[in-house]
MITOR-870016 format. One record per residue (C-alpha): residue number from 0; z, y, x. Coordinates in Angstrom, 1 decimal, always signed. Layout:
BEGIN
+-----+--------+--------+--------+
|   i |      z |      y |      x |
+-----+--------+--------+--------+
| NUM |      Z |      Y |      X |
...
+-----+--------+--------+--------+
// end
This chain:
BEGIN
+-----+--------+--------+--------+
|   i |      z |      y |      x |
+-----+--------+--------+--------+
|   0 |  -38.0 |   +6.4 |  +32.6 |
|   1 |  -39.4 |   +8.0 |  +29.6 |
|   2 |  -38.9 |   +4.9 |  +27.6 |
|   3 |  -35.0 |   +4.5 |  +29.0 |
|   4 |  -34.4 |   +8.1 |  +27.8 |
|   5 |  -36.0 |   +7.7 |  +24.3 |
|   6 |  -33.6 |   +4.5 |  +23.9 |
|   7 |  -30.8 |   +6.4 |  +24.9 |
|   8 |  -31.6 |   +9.2 |  +22.5 |
|   9 |  -32.2 |   +6.7 |  +19.7 |
|  10 |  -29.0 |   +5.1 |  +20.3 |
|  11 |  -27.1 |   +8.4 |  +20.3 |
|  12 |  -28.8 |   +9.2 |  +17.2 |
|  13 |  -27.7 |   +6.0 |  +15.4 |
|  14 |  -24.1 |   +6.6 |  +16.9 |
|  15 |  -23.9 |   +9.9 |  +15.2 |
|  16 |  -25.3 |   +8.9 |  +12.0 |
|  17 |  -22.5 |   +6.0 |  +11.9 |
|  18 |  -20.0 |   +8.6 |  +12.6 |
|  19 |  -21.1 |  +11.2 |  +10.1 |
|  20 |  -21.5 |   +8.4 |   +7.5 |
|  21 |  -17.7 |   +7.7 |   +8.0 |
|  22 |  -17.0 |  +11.4 |   +8.0 |
|  23 |  -16.9 |  +12.1 |   +4.2 |
|  24 |  -14.3 |  +13.0 |   +1.7 |
|  25 |  -12.2 |  +10.7 |   -0.5 |
|  26 |  -14.1 |  +12.4 |   -3.4 |
|  27 |  -17.3 |  +11.1 |   -2.2 |
|  28 |  -19.1 |   +8.4 |   -4.6 |
|  29 |  -18.8 |   +5.6 |   -2.1 |
|  30 |  -15.0 |   +5.8 |   -1.4 |
|  31 |  -14.4 |   +6.6 |   -5.2 |
|  32 |  -15.6 |   +2.9 |   -5.7 |
|  33 |  -13.5 |   +1.9 |   -2.6 |
|  34 |  -10.4 |   +3.4 |   -4.1 |
|  35 |  -11.2 |   +1.6 |   -7.4 |
|  36 |  -11.9 |   -1.7 |   -6.0 |
|  37 |   -8.9 |   -1.7 |   -3.7 |
|  38 |   -6.7 |   -0.5 |   -6.1 |
|  39 |   -7.6 |   -3.3 |   -8.3 |
|  40 |   -7.1 |   -5.7 |   -5.4 |
|  41 |   -3.5 |   -4.0 |   -4.6 |
|  42 |   -2.6 |   -4.2 |   -8.3 |
|  43 |   -3.3 |   -8.1 |   -8.5 |
|  44 |   -1.5 |   -8.9 |   -5.2 |
|  45 |   +1.6 |   -6.6 |   -6.5 |
|  46 |   +1.5 |   -8.4 |  -10.1 |
|  47 |   +0.9 |  -11.8 |   -8.6 |
|  48 |   +4.2 |  -11.6 |   -6.3 |
|  49 |   +6.2 |   -9.6 |   -8.8 |
|  50 |   +5.8 |  -12.2 |  -11.6 |
|  51 |   +7.9 |  -14.2 |   -9.4 |
|  52 |  +11.0 |  -12.3 |  -10.3 |
|  53 |  +11.0 |  -13.6 |  -13.8 |
|  54 |  +12.2 |  -16.6 |  -12.6 |
|  55 |  +15.2 |  -15.3 |  -11.2 |
|  56 |  +16.4 |  -11.6 |  -10.0 |
|  57 |  +16.5 |  -12.7 |   -6.4 |
|  58 |  +12.9 |  -13.6 |   -6.6 |
|  59 |  +12.0 |  -10.1 |   -7.4 |
|  60 |  +13.0 |   -9.5 |   -3.5 |
|  61 |  +11.4 |  -12.5 |   -2.2 |
|  62 |   +8.1 |  -11.7 |   -4.3 |
|  63 |   +8.1 |   -8.1 |   -3.1 |
|  64 |   +8.2 |   -9.6 |   +0.5 |
|  65 |   +5.3 |  -12.0 |   +0.0 |
|  66 |   +3.4 |   -9.0 |   -1.7 |
|  67 |   +3.6 |   -6.9 |   +1.2 |
|  68 |   +2.4 |   -9.3 |   +3.4 |
|  69 |   -1.0 |   -9.5 |   +1.3 |
|  70 |   -1.1 |   -5.9 |   +0.7 |
|  71 |   -1.2 |   -5.0 |   +4.3 |
|  72 |   -4.4 |   -6.8 |   +4.6 |
|  73 |   -5.5 |   -5.0 |   +1.7 |
|  74 |   -4.8 |   -1.6 |   +2.7 |
|  75 |   -5.9 |   -1.8 |   +6.5 |
|  76 |   -9.3 |   -3.0 |   +5.1 |
|  77 |   -9.0 |   -0.1 |   +2.5 |
|  78 |   -8.3 |   +2.5 |   +5.4 |
|  79 |  -10.9 |   +1.2 |   +7.7 |
|  80 |  -13.4 |   +1.5 |   +4.6 |
|  81 |  -12.6 |   +4.9 |   +3.4 |
|  82 |  -11.4 |   +6.8 |   +6.5 |
|  83 |  -10.6 |   +9.8 |   +4.3 |
|  84 |   -7.6 |  +11.8 |   +3.6 |
|  85 |   -6.3 |  +11.2 |   +0.2 |
|  86 |   -6.8 |   +7.3 |   -0.2 |
|  87 |   -3.1 |   +6.5 |   +0.1 |
|  88 |   -2.3 |   +9.3 |   -2.3 |
|  89 |   -4.6 |   +8.3 |   -5.2 |
|  90 |   -3.7 |   +4.6 |   -4.6 |
|  91 |   -0.2 |   +5.5 |   -4.9 |
|  92 |   -0.6 |   +7.7 |   -8.0 |
|  93 |   -2.6 |   +5.2 |  -10.0 |
|  94 |   -0.1 |   +2.1 |   -8.8 |
|  95 |   +2.7 |   +4.4 |  -10.1 |
|  96 |   +1.3 |   +5.2 |  -13.3 |
|  97 |   +0.3 |   +1.3 |  -13.8 |
|  98 |   +4.0 |   +0.6 |  -13.3 |
|  99 |   +5.2 |   +3.1 |  -16.0 |
| 100 |   +2.8 |   +1.6 |  -18.4 |
| 101 |   +4.0 |   -1.8 |  -17.8 |
| 102 |   +7.5 |   -0.6 |  -18.0 |
| 103 |   +8.9 |   +0.5 |  -15.0 |
| 104 |  +10.7 |   +4.0 |  -14.2 |
| 105 |   +8.9 |   +7.2 |  -14.9 |
| 106 |   +9.8 |   +7.9 |  -11.3 |
| 107 |   +7.8 |   +5.8 |   -9.7 |
| 108 |   +4.4 |   +7.5 |   -9.6 |
| 109 |   +5.9 |  +10.7 |   -8.2 |
| 110 |   +7.3 |   +8.6 |   -5.2 |
| 111 |   +4.5 |   +6.3 |   -4.9 |
| 112 |   +2.2 |   +9.4 |   -4.4 |
| 113 |   +4.4 |  +11.4 |   -2.3 |
| 114 |   +4.7 |   +8.6 |   +0.2 |
| 115 |   +0.8 |   +8.2 |   +0.3 |
| 116 |   +0.7 |  +11.5 |   +0.9 |
| 117 |   +2.8 |  +10.9 |   +4.2 |
| 118 |   +0.9 |   +7.5 |   +4.8 |
| 119 |   -2.3 |   +9.9 |   +4.5 |
| 120 |   -1.1 |  +12.3 |   +7.4 |
| 121 |   +0.4 |   +9.4 |   +9.5 |
| 122 |   -3.1 |   +7.4 |   +9.5 |
| 123 |   -5.2 |  +10.7 |   +9.9 |
| 124 |   -3.1 |  +11.5 |  +13.1 |
| 125 |   -4.8 |   +8.1 |  +14.7 |
| 126 |   -8.1 |   +8.7 |  +13.5 |
| 127 |   -7.6 |   +5.9 |  +10.8 |
| 128 |   -8.3 |   +3.3 |  +13.8 |
| 129 |   -5.3 |   +3.3 |  +15.8 |
| 130 |   -3.1 |   +0.2 |  +15.0 |
| 131 |   +0.2 |   +1.9 |  +15.3 |
| 132 |   -0.5 |   +4.7 |  +13.1 |
| 133 |   -2.3 |   +2.4 |  +10.5 |
| 134 |   +0.9 |   +0.1 |  +10.7 |
| 135 |   +3.0 |   +3.2 |  +10.3 |
| 136 |   +1.3 |   +4.6 |   +7.3 |
| 137 |   +1.3 |   +1.3 |   +5.4 |
| 138 |   +5.1 |   +1.1 |   +6.4 |
| 139 |   +5.7 |   +4.6 |   +5.0 |
| 140 |   +3.7 |   +3.9 |   +1.6 |
| 141 |   +5.3 |   +0.7 |   +1.1 |
| 142 |   +8.8 |   +2.2 |   +0.8 |
| 143 |   +7.6 |   +3.3 |   -2.8 |
| 144 |   +8.6 |   -0.4 |   -4.1 |
| 145 |  +12.1 |   +0.8 |   -4.1 |
| 146 |  +11.3 |   +3.5 |   -7.0 |
| 147 |  +11.6 |   +1.0 |   -9.8 |
| 148 |  +15.1 |   +0.5 |   -9.2 |
| 149 |  +15.9 |   +3.8 |   -8.6 |
| 150 |  +17.5 |   +4.7 |  -11.7 |
| 151 |  +20.7 |   +2.6 |  -11.0 |
| 152 |  +21.5 |   +5.7 |   -8.9 |
| 153 |  +21.7 |   +8.0 |  -11.9 |
| 154 |  +21.3 |   +5.8 |  -15.0 |
| 155 |  +23.1 |   +2.6 |  -14.2 |
| 156 |  +24.0 |   +1.8 |  -17.6 |
| 157 |  +20.5 |   +2.6 |  -19.2 |
| 158 |  +18.8 |   +0.8 |  -16.7 |
| 159 |  +20.6 |   -2.6 |  -17.0 |
| 160 |  +20.8 |   -2.2 |  -21.0 |
| 161 |  +17.0 |   -2.2 |  -20.7 |
| 162 |  +17.0 |   -5.1 |  -18.3 |
| 163 |  +19.5 |   -7.0 |  -20.7 |
| 164 |  +17.3 |   -6.3 |  -23.6 |
| 165 |  +14.1 |   -7.5 |  -22.0 |
| 166 |  +15.4 |  -10.5 |  -19.8 |
| 167 |  +18.6 |  -11.4 |  -21.5 |
| 168 |  +22.3 |  -11.1 |  -20.7 |
| 169 |  +22.6 |  -13.6 |  -17.6 |
| 170 |  +19.4 |  -12.2 |  -16.0 |
| 171 |  +20.9 |   -8.5 |  -16.0 |
| 172 |  +24.2 |   -9.8 |  -14.8 |
| 173 |  +22.8 |  -11.3 |  -11.9 |
| 174 |  +20.7 |   -8.4 |  -11.0 |
| 175 |  +23.5 |   -6.3 |  -11.0 |
| 176 |  +25.7 |   -8.3 |   -9.2 |
| 177 |  +22.7 |   -8.0 |   -6.4 |
| 178 |  +22.0 |   -4.3 |   -6.7 |
| 179 |  +24.5 |   -1.7 |   -4.8 |
| 180 |  +23.7 |   +1.5 |   -2.9 |
| 181 |  +24.3 |   -0.4 |   +0.4 |
| 182 |  +21.8 |   -3.1 |   -0.9 |
| 183 |  +18.9 |   -0.5 |   -1.6 |
| 184 |  +19.5 |   +0.9 |   +1.9 |
| 185 |  +19.2 |   -2.5 |   +3.5 |
| 186 |  +15.9 |   -3.3 |   +0.9 |
| 187 |  +14.2 |   -0.2 |   +2.2 |
| 188 |  +14.6 |   -1.3 |   +6.1 |
| 189 |  +13.5 |   -4.8 |   +5.3 |
| 190 |  +10.6 |   -3.5 |   +3.3 |
| 191 |   +9.6 |   -1.1 |   +6.1 |
| 192 |  +10.1 |   -3.8 |   +9.1 |
| 193 |   +8.0 |   -6.4 |   +7.1 |
| 194 |   +5.3 |   -3.8 |   +6.1 |
| 195 |   +4.9 |   -2.4 |   +9.6 |
| 196 |   +4.5 |   -6.1 |  +11.1 |
| 197 |   +2.3 |   -7.4 |   +8.2 |
| 198 |   +0.1 |   -4.4 |   +8.9 |
| 199 |   -0.1 |   -5.3 |  +12.7 |
| 200 |   -1.3 |   -8.8 |  +11.6 |
| 201 |   -3.6 |   -7.1 |   +8.9 |
| 202 |   -5.3 |   -5.3 |  +11.5 |
| 203 |   -5.9 |   -8.5 |  +13.5 |
| 204 |   -7.3 |  -10.1 |  +10.6 |
| 205 |   -9.5 |   -6.7 |  +10.1 |
| 206 |  -10.9 |   -6.8 |  +13.8 |
| 207 |  -11.3 |  -10.6 |  +13.8 |
| 208 |  -13.3 |  -11.4 |  +10.5 |
| 209 |  -14.3 |   -8.3 |   +8.7 |
| 210 |  -15.6 |   -6.2 |  +11.6 |
| 211 |  -17.6 |   -8.9 |  +12.8 |
| 212 |  -19.1 |   -9.4 |   +9.5 |
| 213 |  -19.6 |   -5.7 |   +9.4 |
| 214 |  -17.4 |   -5.3 |   +6.3 |
| 215 |  -15.1 |   -2.8 |   +8.1 |
+-----+--------+--------+--------+
// end
């Protein structure tokens, strides 16, 4: 009887220790390392899929869809490893800054970090473990990809002049024929739906492989 009680106390203590280990802020050293690692992975996936856009303007959007699928798995593991408010906000801010450095719109860090804040609130509401809230959080965050082309709304001529200078006349003309206000709305809807579905897949991959391996 004493042995059973002792075993129960030991198990409870171990469980509490594990829970306490998860209850750390985003500024904890372990989480800052996670931020660095997963931001790098996210940017690699983003850059790898985004480079397809050099082929043809349409490939910007096809590459964007492929990127979201890969990024979903990365972000589901990221959330599982950090479980801290601010993870998406910092990811969005860093990725946004990197986008500006690589020649994209100045508004990108503002939009990406703002949507990161929304994603943080959603994932925290589900305790960072609920499938639906993790998927919704990632879907909200993924809408930041619209920000690099937002200048077409208020500075269309300057935006396409920049594209023409860097990519050539034909590329700029083809891109201009694709983009319209209705296209942007449709693109946001497509991204949200694909991001949500990809995050559901990411959660399955997480539970099937990473949790069994003790990574998440």
